[in-house]
N, C-alpha and C positions, 0 to 999 in steps of 0.2 A: 226349544229345541231339543230333539230326541238325540239320543247319544246309538252311534250302531257299532256294536263290537263282535266281533269273532265268536264261533262257535268252536268249542277243539273236538279234534275227530275223536269218535268213540264215546264223547260225553252224551250224559244223560241229565235231561232237563225233568226235575218232579214239579209239578204243578200239584199242590192240595188244599182244601179248606181246612179250618182250623179244629175240625175234629181229629184231625192227627198231630197238630201238637198239643192239644188239650187230653186225648188218648189218657189211661192210668193203669199200669198196672195194679196187680191183689194188694198191694201195700201202698196203694195211694201216690204212688212217684208216677210223675208225669213223665211221658215217652220223648224224648230229644232227638227230633229228625236229623238235626244237623251232626250231632256227637254221635247216633248208633249206624247212620247211616254213609259217612263220611269214608271214602272209598272202596264201595259197596259196588259190584258192576250186578247189573241183572238183564238177561236175557230177554227181552219184552218180547220178542218175535215169539218166543213161545208161549209164554203166560205174564201177560203184564201186571196183573196182580197179585198174581200168588207168592214171589216171592217177598215183595212188601209185606201184602198182609201176615205173610209167615214170622216176618222179622217184628212187626206189630205186637201182634197178639200171641206169638210164641214165647 
């Protein structure tokens, strides 16, 4: 049986493939989306991918 949970107002649900969690920087360190994106806000209605891409590759 599936559980139904409320979703907080103004929250963002980020769905991604394993490519994000396997991304590495120039030093070979893995990108940690949970640590790096905690508390971030993105205005997805302006540019849904821009801010996230800048965070990952920046």
